Backbone as JSON Lines, residues from 0, in Angstrom:
{"i":0,"aa":"S","n":[-35.94,23.29,-6.72],"ca":[-35.5,24.22,-7.58],"c":[-33.92,24.39,-6.99]}
{"i":1,"aa":"T","n":[-34.01,24.82,-5.95],"ca":[-32.69,25.11,-5.08],"c":[-31.75,23.86,-5.02]}
{"i":2,"aa":"A","n":[-32.14,22.57,-4.86],"ca":[-31.35,21.47,-4.85],"c":[-30.81,21.27,-6.27]}
{"i":3,"aa":"T","n":[-31.64,21.53,-7.41],"ca":[-31.22,21.28,-8.5],"c":[-29.92,22.25,-8.91]}
{"i":4,"aa":"Q","n":[-30.06,23.37,-8.61],"ca":[-29.17,24.54,-8.6],"c":[-28.04,24.29,-7.96]}
{"i":5,"aa":"N","n":[-27.87,23.77,-6.8],"ca":[-26.9,23.36,-6.03],"c":[-26.09,22.2,-6.77]}
{"i":6,"aa":"N","n":[-26.84,21.19,-7.25],"ca":[-26.01,20.33,-8.06],"c":[-25.55,20.61,-9.14]}
{"i":7,"aa":"S","n":[-25.96,21.42,-9.96],"ca":[-25.34,21.85,-11.18],"c":[-24.12,22.9,-10.99]}
{"i":8,"aa":"T","n":[-24.35,23.6,-9.74],"ca":[-23.1,24.32,-9.37],"c":[-21.98,23.37,-8.96]}
{"i":9,"aa":"T","n":[-22.24,22.33,-8.03],"ca":[-21.13,21.47,-7.76],"c":[-20.75,20.87,-8.99]}
{"i":10,"aa":"M","n":[-21.68,20.33,-10.01],"ca":[-21.3,19.74,-11.1],"c":[-20.18,20.78,-11.97]}
{"i":11,"aa":"I","n":[-20.47,21.92,-12.08],"ca":[-19.73,22.76,-12.68],"c":[-18.39,23.08,-12.22]}
{"i":12,"aa":"S","n":[-18.51,23.24,-11.01],"ca":[-17.43,23.29,-10.01],"c":[-16.29,22.2,-10.03]}
{"i":13,"aa":"A","n":[-16.91,20.98,-10.23],"ca":[-15.98,19.67,-10.21],"c":[-15.43,19.53,-11.63]}
{"i":14,"aa":"L","n":[-16.28,19.91,-12.6],"ca":[-15.72,19.94,-13.84],"c":[-14.49,21.01,-14.16]}
{"i":15,"aa":"R","n":[-14.53,22.13,-13.59],"ca":[-13.49,23.3,-13.55],"c":[-12.36,22.77,-12.76]}
{"i":16,"aa":"T","n":[-12.67,22.03,-11.69],"ca":[-11.49,21.56,-10.9],"c":[-10.65,20.36,-11.7]}
{"i":17,"aa":"S","n":[-11.5,19.53,-12.49],"ca":[-10.8,18.38,-12.94],"c":[-10.1,19.12,-14.59]}
{"i":18,"aa":"A","n":[-10.65,20.03,-15.07],"ca":[-10.05,20.58,-16.3],"c":[-8.61,21.41,-15.84]}
{"i":19,"aa":"V","n":[-8.83,22.05,-14.72],"ca":[-7.69,22.66,-14.29],"c":[-6.56,21.6,-14.1]}
{"i":20,"aa":"R","n":[-6.85,20.59,-13.35],"ca":[-5.83,19.6,-13.06],"c":[-5.18,18.98,-14.35]}
{"i":21,"aa":"A","n":[-5.99,18.92,-15.1],"ca":[-5.57,18.1,-16.45],"c":[-4.72,19.18,-17.34]}
{"i":22,"aa":"A","n":[-5.05,20.48,-17.23],"ca":[-4.21,21.33,-17.86],"c":[-2.82,21.58,-17.33]}
{"i":23,"aa":"T","n":[-2.58,21.39,-15.93],"ca":[-1.41,21.68,-15.39],"c":[-0.39,20.57,-15.52]}
{"i":24,"aa":"R","n":[0.89,20.87,-15.72],"ca":[1.83,19.76,-15.97],"c":[2.67,19.87,-14.92]}
{"i":25,"aa":"R","n":[3.22,18.6,-14.38],"ca":[4.36,18.54,-13.63],"c":[5.64,18.82,-14.24]}
{"i":26,"aa":"P","n":[6.49,19.42,-13.57],"ca":[7.7,19.58,-14.22],"c":[8.69,18.4,-14.37]}
{"i":27,"aa":"M","n":[9.57,18.61,-15.17],"ca":[10.38,17.34,-15.53],"c":[11.49,17.18,-14.43]}
{"i":28,"aa":"S","n":[11.91,16.16,-14.03],"ca":[12.7,15.99,-12.96],"c":[14.22,16.43,-13.04]}
{"i":29,"aa":"T","n":[14.88,16.82,-12.25],"ca":[15.98,17.46,-12.5],"c":[17.18,16.57,-11.67]}
{"i":30,"aa":"A","n":[16.9,15.34,-11.4],"ca":[17.73,14.53,-10.77],"c":[18.67,14.02,-11.99]}
{"i":31,"aa":"T","n":[19.91,13.9,-11.24],"ca":[21.01,13.07,-12.41],"c":[20.73,11.87,-12.6]}
{"i":32,"aa":"P","n":[21.18,11.24,-13.87],"ca":[20.76,9.99,-14.09],"c":[21.73,8.94,-13.17]}
{"i":33,"aa":"K","n":[21.17,7.79,-13.01],"ca":[21.96,6.83,-12.05],"c":[22.76,6.21,-12.99]}
{"i":34,"aa":"M","n":[23.89,5.89,-12.54],"ca":[24.98,5.2,-13.38],"c":[25.01,3.7,-13.03]}
{"i":35,"aa":"H","n":[25.3,2.9,-13.77],"ca":[25.66,1.59,-13.7],"c":[26.86,1.25,-13.07]}
{"i":36,"aa":"K","n":[26.62,0.29,-12.13],"ca":[28.21,-0.01,-11.21],"c":[28.56,-1.21,-11.75]}
{"i":37,"aa":"A","n":[28.05,-1.76,-12.72],"ca":[28.67,-3.28,-12.98],"c":[30.01,-3.14,-13.37]}
{"i":38,"aa":"K","n":[30.58,-2.15,-14.25],"ca":[31.61,-1.95,-14.85],"c":[32.72,-1.89,-13.65]}
{"i":39,"aa":"D","n":[32.49,-1.45,-12.4],"ca":[33.42,-1.22,-11.22],"c":[33.82,-2.6,-10.89]}
{"i":40,"aa":"T","n":[32.66,-3.43,-10.94],"ca":[32.83,-4.83,-10.24],"c":[33.14,-5.9,-11.02]}
{"i":41,"aa":"W","n":[33.59,-5.59,-12.58],"ca":[33.51,-6.68,-13.39],"c":[34.69,-7.59,-13.07]}
{"i":42,"aa":"G","n":[35.93,-6.91,-12.71],"ca":[37.05,-7.75,-12.47],"c":[36.89,-8.59,-11.34]}
{"i":43,"aa":"E","n":[36.2,-8.61,-10.49],"ca":[35.95,-9.42,-9.34],"c":[34.96,-10.4,-10.05]}
{"i":44,"aa":"L","n":[34.09,-10.28,-10.63],"ca":[33.2,-11.18,-11.23],"c":[33.73,-11.9,-12.11]}
{"i":45,"aa":"S","n":[34.58,-11.47,-12.73],"ca":[35.15,-12.53,-13.96],"c":[36.3,-13.41,-13.26]}
{"i":46,"aa":"K","n":[36.5,-13.15,-12.18],"ca":[37.48,-14.41,-11.36],"c":[36.89,-15.4,-10.97]}
{"i":47,"aa":"T","n":[35.31,-15.47,-10.79],"ca":[34.52,-16.29,-10.57],"c":[34.18,-17.36,-11.69]}
{"i":48,"aa":"R","n":[34.31,-17.12,-12.95],"ca":[33.69,-17.5,-13.86],"c":[34.69,-18.93,-14.36]}
{"i":49,"aa":"P","n":[34.07,-19.87,-14.99],"ca":[34.81,-21.04,-15.39],"c":[35.88,-20.67,-16.27]}
{"i":50,"aa":"P","n":[37.07,-21.49,-16.7],"ca":[38.05,-21.23,-17.51],"c":[37.38,-21.1,-18.94]}
{"i":51,"aa":"P","n":[38.09,-20.68,-19.93],"ca":[37.64,-20.58,-21.21],"c":[37.75,-21.94,-21.77]}
{"i":52,"aa":"G","n":[36.63,-22.45,-22.61],"ca":[36.73,-23.7,-23.25],"c":[35.94,-24.75,-22.18]}
{"i":53,"aa":"H","n":[35.62,-24.4,-21.16],"ca":[34.76,-25.11,-20.28],"c":[33.31,-25.27,-20.65]}
{"i":54,"aa":"D","n":[32.85,-26.34,-20.92],"ca":[31.23,-26.2,-21.29],"c":[30.4,-26.03,-19.69]}
{"i":55,"aa":"H","n":[30.05,-24.89,-19.33],"ca":[29.36,-24.7,-18.25],"c":[27.91,-24.66,-18.38]}
{"i":56,"aa":"T","n":[27.31,-25.89,-18.1],"ca":[26.0,-26.15,-18.29],"c":[25.18,-25.9,-16.96]}
{"i":57,"aa":"V","n":[24.04,-25.66,-17.03],"ca":[23.2,-25.3,-15.79],"c":[23.14,-26.64,-14.94]}
{"i":58,"aa":"F","n":[22.76,-27.7,-15.57],"ca":[22.65,-29.08,-14.72],"c":[23.67,-30.2,-15.31]}
{"i":59,"aa":"E","n":[24.8,-29.93,-14.39],"ca":[25.87,-30.8,-14.54],"c":[25.8,-31.84,-13.52]}
{"i":60,"aa":"G","n":[26.37,-33.02,-13.96],"ca":[26.57,-34.28,-12.8],"c":[25.39,-35.61,-13.26]}
{"i":61,"aa":"P","n":[25.58,-36.5,-12.74],"ca":[24.92,-37.68,-12.97],"c":[23.73,-37.56,-12.02]}
{"i":62,"aa":"Y","n":[22.71,-37.66,-12.92],"ca":[21.19,-37.56,-12.55],"c":[20.51,-38.8,-12.6]}
{"i":63,"aa":"S","n":[19.78,-39.45,-11.84],"ca":[19.21,-40.61,-12.02],"c":[17.78,-40.57,-12.57]}
{"i":64,"aa":"T","n":[17.87,-40.97,-13.93],"ca":[16.71,-40.93,-14.88],"c":[15.28,-41.27,-14.12]}
{"i":65,"aa":"P","n":[15.07,-42.41,-13.36],"ca":[14.03,-42.66,-12.49],"c":[13.6,-41.9,-11.48]}
{"i":66,"aa":"V","n":[14.57,-41.38,-10.96],"ca":[14.27,-40.38,-9.78],"c":[13.52,-39.01,-10.53]}
{"i":67,"aa":"I","n":[14.38,-38.67,-11.37],"ca":[13.74,-37.4,-12.44],"c":[12.6,-37.55,-12.71]}
{"i":68,"aa":"A","n":[12.32,-38.67,-13.44],"ca":[11.04,-38.97,-13.97],"c":[9.67,-38.93,-12.84]}
{"i":69,"aa":"A","n":[10.15,-39.64,-11.88],"ca":[9.21,-39.68,-10.89],"c":[8.94,-38.32,-10.27]}
{"i":70,"aa":"F","n":[9.95,-37.32,-10.11],"ca":[9.8,-36.13,-9.58],"c":[8.91,-35.26,-10.51]}
{"i":71,"aa":"T","n":[9.24,-35.4,-11.69],"ca":[8.49,-34.56,-12.87],"c":[6.95,-35.1,-12.77]}
{"i":72,"aa":"I","n":[6.81,-36.47,-12.69],"ca":[5.46,-36.97,-13.03],"c":[4.61,-36.68,-11.52]}
{"i":73,"aa":"G","n":[5.3,-36.46,-10.64],"ca":[4.48,-36.04,-9.24],"c":[4.18,-34.64,-9.3]}
{"i":74,"aa":"I","n":[5.31,-33.93,-9.8],"ca":[4.78,-32.55,-9.94],"c":[3.59,-32.14,-10.82]}
{"i":75,"aa":"L","n":[3.79,-32.74,-11.92],"ca":[2.49,-32.5,-13.0],"c":[0.96,-33.04,-12.31]}
{"i":76,"aa":"S","n":[1.3,-34.38,-11.59],"ca":[-0.21,-35.07,-11.01],"c":[-0.59,-34.17,-10.11]}
{"i":77,"aa":"T","n":[0.37,-33.56,-9.26],"ca":[-0.01,-32.7,-7.99],"c":[-0.81,-31.33,-8.62]}
{"i":78,"aa":"G","n":[-0.2,-30.77,-9.48],"ca":[-0.75,-29.47,-10.16],"c":[-2.06,-29.93,-10.78]}
{"i":79,"aa":"Y","n":[-2.1,-30.92,-11.73],"ca":[-3.42,-31.43,-12.24],"c":[-4.42,-31.54,-11.12]}
{"i":80,"aa":"G","n":[-4.18,-32.48,-10.0],"ca":[-5.16,-32.9,-8.96],"c":[-5.52,-31.77,-8.31]}
{"i":81,"aa":"M","n":[-4.87,-30.71,-8.07],"ca":[-5.21,-29.46,-7.26],"c":[-6.15,-28.48,-8.21]}
{"i":82,"aa":"M","n":[-5.95,-28.47,-9.68],"ca":[-6.82,-27.92,-10.41],"c":[-8.08,-28.54,-10.41]}
{"i":83,"aa":"Y","n":[-7.96,-29.86,-10.57],"ca":[-9.37,-30.77,-10.64],"c":[-10.25,-30.54,-9.51]}
{"i":84,"aa":"F","n":[-9.52,-30.97,-8.38],"ca":[-10.44,-30.83,-7.15],"c":[-10.88,-29.39,-6.76]}
{"i":85,"aa":"G","n":[-10.31,-28.45,-7.32],"ca":[-10.66,-27.18,-6.93],"c":[-11.89,-26.98,-7.8]}
{"i":86,"aa":"M","n":[-11.72,-27.3,-9.17],"ca":[-13.05,-27.15,-10.03],"c":[-14.04,-28.03,-9.59]}
{"i":87,"aa":"R","n":[-13.79,-29.24,-8.93],"ca":[-15.01,-30.05,-8.49],"c":[-15.62,-29.53,-7.16]}
{"i":88,"aa":"H","n":[-14.64,-28.81,-6.36],"ca":[-15.31,-28.21,-5.41],"c":[-16.24,-27.09,-5.71]}
{"i":89,"aa":"Q","n":[-15.97,-26.11,-6.73],"ca":[-16.65,-25.09,-7.14],"c":[-17.96,-25.58,-7.82]}
{"i":90,"aa":"Q","n":[-17.65,-26.66,-8.5],"ca":[-18.92,-27.18,-9.25],"c":[-20.11,-27.75,-8.13]}
{"i":91,"aa":"Y","n":[-19.7,-28.3,-7.26],"ca":[-20.59,-28.86,-6.09],"c":[-21.0,-27.58,-5.3]}
{"i":92,"aa":"K","n":[-20.25,-26.72,-4.94],"ca":[-20.62,-25.53,-4.19],"c":[-21.86,-24.78,-4.7]}
{"i":93,"aa":"Q","n":[-21.49,-24.47,-6.16],"ca":[-22.45,-23.84,-6.87],"c":[-23.6,-24.54,-7.38]}
{"i":94,"aa":"G","n":[-23.66,-25.75,-7.22],"ca":[-24.91,-26.6,-7.46],"c":[-25.15,-27.03,-8.79]}
{"i":95,"aa":"Y","n":[-23.74,-27.08,-9.68],"ca":[-23.93,-27.67,-10.89],"c":[-23.92,-29.18,-10.96]}
{"i":96,"aa":"W","n":[-22.97,-29.72,-9.96],"ca":[-23.09,-30.88,-9.88],"c":[-23.77,-31.3,-8.65]}
{"i":97,"aa":"K","n":[-24.34,-32.47,-8.39],"ca":[-25.02,-32.9,-7.2],"c":[-24.76,-34.12,-6.42]}
């Protein structure tokens, strides 16, 4: 009987504490907003841009198609192989495959 009473008292006090915490609100921040600094450095940044009318693409230059194709196929094959052998390892480890 005493243990049940202690448990109910503890439960009531925990509920009261959580209700009080939920009811209290934190005050709003009084800090000033942070200002963006990009406008201050725009002059320096614009000097590094290509001249107007220049097509500035990301991938410029002559790239060898066979080299790029081999590189792409290698990356995709490596990714597929890692996923397949990871799955294969789990299947054997968990006993689904023998």
